[in-house]
N, C-alpha and C positions, 0 to 999 in steps of 0.2 A: 575106636569105633567110627564107622563111616557116618558122615553127617545125615545121610538118608535114614540109616538105622536109628539115629538119635531122634530124628523127626517123627518116625513111626512110634517110638517108645514115648515121646513127649505127648503126642496126641492120645495114645492109649491110656497113659497114666492120667492125663488131664481129664479125659472123659470119665474115668472111674471116680475121680475126685468130684467132678461136677455132679454126677449122679448121686454120690454119697451126700453131698451138701444139699442139693435141690430136693431130692426125694426123701432124704433122711430128716430134713427139717419141714417136710410137707409144705413147701413153698407153692404159691399159686402158679399154675402153668409151668411146672418144673422142667419140662422138655425144652423150654426156651433157653435155659441156662446151658443145656447141652448143645443147642444150635450155636449159641455165642462162643462156646468153647471151640467148636469146629472153625468158626470164622477166624479166631485169633491164632489157633495152633496150626491151621492149614496154610497160613501165609508165611513167607520167609521173613527173616529179620528177628531182632531181639524183642523181648516182651515189653509192654508198656510199663513204665515205672509205677509203683503203687500210688504215690501221691497224684500223679497225672491221671491214673485210672479212676481215682475218686472224683476228680474234677470232671473227667469225661462222662462218668456215669450220671453225675448230677445234671450236666448239660443235656445229655441225651434224654434224661427223665423229663426235663423241661420241654424239650422239643416234642417228645412223645405226648406229653400232656396237652400241648398246644393242638394236637390233632383233634381233641375233643371239641375245639372251637368250630370245627367244620360241621358238627352234628346239627345245630339249629338251621344252618344253611341248607343241608341236605333234606331236613324234614319239611321246611317251609318253601324252599326255592330249589327243588330237586334238579332242574336242568342246569341252573347256574352253579349249583354245588358240584355236579358231576363235571361240568366244563372246567371249573376251577381246579378240581382234583386232577384232571388230565394235564392241565398246564403245570401244576406243581410237580407231578410225577415226571413230566418231560424235563423240567428244570433240574430235578434231582439226578436223573439218569445222565443228563448232559454234563452237569458239574462233576459227577463221579467219574465219568469217562475222561474228562479233561484233566482231572487231578489224580487219576488212577487210585481212587480211594475204595477199598474193599468193604467199607462199612455203610455203603449206600443203602443196603437192604434194610437197615434200621430206620432210615428216613422214609423209605417206601412204606414200611409198616405203619409209621407215624401218620401218614396221610392217606392210607388205604385201609388197613385192618382196624386201626383205632376208631375212625369215624363209623365204620360198619358196626363195630361192637357198640358204639355209643347210640346208634339208631335203635338197637335192641334194648340197651340199658346203660345209663350214664355211669353207674357204678361199675359195670363190666368193663367199660372203656378205661376208666381210671385204674381199675385193678390190672388190666392188661398192660397199660403203660408202666405201672409200678413193677409188674413181673418182668417186663423187658429191661428196665433199668437195673433191677436186682440181678437178672440173668447176665447182663453185661458186666456187672461188677464181679460176679462169680467167674465169668470167662476170663477176665483180666487177672483175677487172683490165681486161678488154677494154671493159667499160662505162665505166670511168674514162678509158681512152684515147680511146674514141669521143666522149665528151663533151668531152674536151680539144680534139679536132679540130673538132667542131661544137657549140660551147656554146650554150645557150639564152641569150637576152638577159635581163638582170636585170629582174625584175618592176617595173613602174612603177605599177601599180594596187594594189588590195587583194590580199592573199595568197590563193592558191587554197585553196578549202575542202578539208579532208581527206576521204578517201572515207567515205561514210556507211555505218556498220554497220547491219545489219538488226536488227529487234526479236528478243527472245529466242524468242517463239513461232514467228516465221518461220524463225529460225536452227535451231530444233529440227526443224521440218518438213523444211527443205532438207538438214540434216545427215543425217537419217534416210533421205531419198531418195538422197543420195550414197552412203551406206553400203550401201543395198540394191543400188545399181548395181555397187559394187566387190566385195562379198562372194562372189557366185557365181563370178566369175572367179578370186578368191583360192582358193576351195575346189577348183575345177577345176585350178588351177595346182599345187596340192599333189600331184596325181596324176602330173604330169610337168613338174617345174620347168624343165628345160632348154628345153622347147617353149614354155612360157607366160610366161616372164619378161617378154618384150616386151608381151604382152597385159595384164600387171599395170600396167605403165607407162601403157598406153593407158587402162585402166579408171580409174586414179587421175585422169587428166585428164578423162575423161568424167564422173566424179563431180562435179567442180567445174563443168564445162560444163553439165551437166544442171540444176544449181541456178539457172542464170542464164537459163533459157529456159522456154517454156511449150509445151503440147502442140501448139498450132497451128504453131509454128516449129521444134519440136524435130527434125523429120525433116530439114529443110534444115540446121539448125545442127549436129546430131550426125552424121548419116549423110553429109550433104553435105560437111562438112569432112574426113571420113575419105576419101571418094572423091577430093576435091581433093588431099589429101595423097598418095594413091597415084599420081595423075597427075603431081604435081610430082616425086615420088621417081623415077618411071619416066623422066621427061624428063631429070633429072640423071644417072640411070644410063646412058641411051642416049648422052648427050653425053660422059660419062666413058669409055664403051667405045670411042669414037673414038680416044682417046689417054689411056690410064689412068696419069696422073701426079698428083702432089700438087697441082701448079699448076692443072691442069685441074679437079680436084676443087674447089679454092678458087674458081675462076672460075665454075663452073656453080652451086655453092651460093650464091655472091653474086648471080648472076643470078636464081635462084629466089627468094632473099630480097628482092631489089629489086622484083621483080614483085609478090610478095605484100604486102610492106611498103607499097608505094604505095597498095594498097587498104585495108590495115589502118589507115593514118593518114589516109585519105580524100584523098590527093593525086589518085588516080583514083577515079571514081565506082564504087560497088559496092552491089548490093542486099543484100549480106550484112554483118552487123555486124562490128566489129573483132575480137570474140572468135572469130568463124568463122576469120579468117585467122591469128590467134595459134595456135589449136589445129591448123589445117591445117599450119602451119609446124613445130610441135613434133612432130606425128604423122609428118611427112615424115622427120624425123631418126630417129624410132623405127623406121621402115621401112628407111631408107637405111643407117643405121649397121650393124645386123646383116647386111644384104645385103653390104656391103663386107667385113665380117669373114668371112662365108661364102665369098665369092670368094677371099679371101686363103688359106684353108685347103683350097680345092678342093671345097667342097660345091656341091650343085645350087642355085644362087642362085634360079633361076626357081621351082622347086617350093617352096622355103622361103618366098620372098616372097609367092607366091600364097596359101600357107597363112596367113601373117600377115595379109594383107589380108582374107581371108575371116573370120578370127578377129576382126579389128578391126570389120568391118562387122556381124558378129553381135553383138558387144558394143555397138555403137552402136544397133542395132535394139532390143536389150534395154533400153538406157538410154532410148530413145524410148518404149517401152512402159511403163517405170517412171514416166516423167514423166506420161504419159497417165493411168495408174492413180491416181497421187497427186493429180493435178488433179481427177479425178472424185471421189475420196474427200473431198478438201477441200471441193468444191462440195456434196456431200451433207451434210457436217457443218454447212455454213452454212445449208442449206435446212431441216435437221432442226428447230431450235427454232421457226422460223416456221410449219412444217407442224404442229407440236404445238399 
């Protein structure tokens, strides 16, 4: 079997297991476990060993819980709290770019989404940090199971090169761009945390995604993946409405994952890069997860989902504009010395 076929089947199987565990056990914010599964199974390389995974989950839980410490600062010294958050996000994005670490999104959530949740309710912040840690553990577990069912063949040639980290100058520029993408959503979220928690999750992903594109392709990459995610979430929701059970949820999500993963790993031809499909799949869960929770408590799912989609599209358009401005600014800096 071709390695790309195995990667598609690993992600599809892992997603089914993640949904079964997270929704079957009625865990808090179960869609986070699905997002973590995408993070682990969309990246190349072997799975994290179980023992190391337990240690990583505990460390991440501690880091996420530390985000609660920002809440008093944001409540009593809002300007200083916002400025410190911007500095921390810049440092996180910079270090992730220099080390080529795909898990930076977890730290972004720790210092963006967790404090916003804490402004609304300290218990909500602690619950969200716990849900993130549990979701991380589930992602590591299902990644190991999926690799056991569909293992990659042992390498016969030279070892694959490690991801190349960008230069310090490029990392600073990209980290600043990502921070500028996230901070307006963060400030708006502080005014109404319950409404904008999902937008913070999306903004964190957009910050990373914006750094990997240019102004020419940013529209398709940022806005297009958001619209694709909305279409995928709608298809799963309509399928689930035919027979709303856990098994139907598992099957429809596996079908959506199989369809997008085939394009992500180039089993099916696609004009969009793999990052497009990764972000579309993650955004689908950010849209679908809260919609399922809204339906369970009797809220108006359609109105809430339309609001989230509009917020996400607005955030993607803003990220696109930010990429365009930074690209023009960088171009003017390069032309400046020659013009002088």
